[in-house]
N, C-alpha and C positions, 0 to 999 in steps of 0.2 A: 197573815203576817208579810207584808210586801220588803225584799231584798233590795238594797242597794249595793249596786256593784260596781267598783271602777276599777281599771288596770292603768298601771303606770310604766313608762316607760322612758327610755333616755332620747331627746331629742332627734338624735344622727341615728338611730336606728328607725332602720325605713320597714323593716322586714316583720316586727313582733306586733301582733294585735291587730292586723289592719282589715280583717272581717269584723271586731267589735267597732273599731275605728267608721266605716263603711256604713255600718249599720245604724249609727249617730247614737252609741254609747259612750260613757264617759271614760274617755282616753286620757291620759293626761302625759305631757310629755315635758321632760325635766331637761333642763338648758343644765345643771348643774348637780351633780350626781351626789355632792356632798349634801346635798338639801334633801337625801332619802327620808331620813328618819323625821325632818320637820314635815314634807309634806303627808307622808303618812300618818303624822299626828294631827294634821288638818282634816284630811280625809276623815279619821274616825272623830273628830269634833264634828264634822258635818254630817253625821249617821250614816257613812258607808258603814256597812257590815261584813264586807267581803271586798275585800282589795287583790288584785293580783299584780305581781310585780315581773318586770320580765327577770331573767337570770342576771344579767347586767346591774339592774338598779338595787336589785337583794344583794349582792357584793359590796355594796356602798354603804349597808345599813349597820350600824353600831348595836344595836339594841331591838332592832323588830322582833326577829324570832323569840330571843328572851322574854320581852315585854308581854307578847300577844299569845302565847305558843298555849299557855291555859286560862285566855280569857275566851269565855264561850257565848259573847255577844260580837266577836270580830273575828273572822278568819282570814288569816294571810296565806295566800297562795304565790308559789315559786314556779313561774313557766320556765322551763329549762329549754332552750334554744336546740332546733333540731339539728343542727352543725357537728 
């Protein structure tokens, strides 16, 4: 079974997920944080089973944690900043 992982950050965030981005992984930058839930839904529809959100992006979600908390097919990970 192949994992399909994505990282999601705010476009003005130049510090988060630099390594995955440099290695060519799927790092998505949101210009509008209000689109967080929509972006996660689209990633799930596109078979991403692990979605890593920057703390800033996760704070704009209405229902990500509740919706996917018990879903065994999708893992939502919140990356906390080191500040």
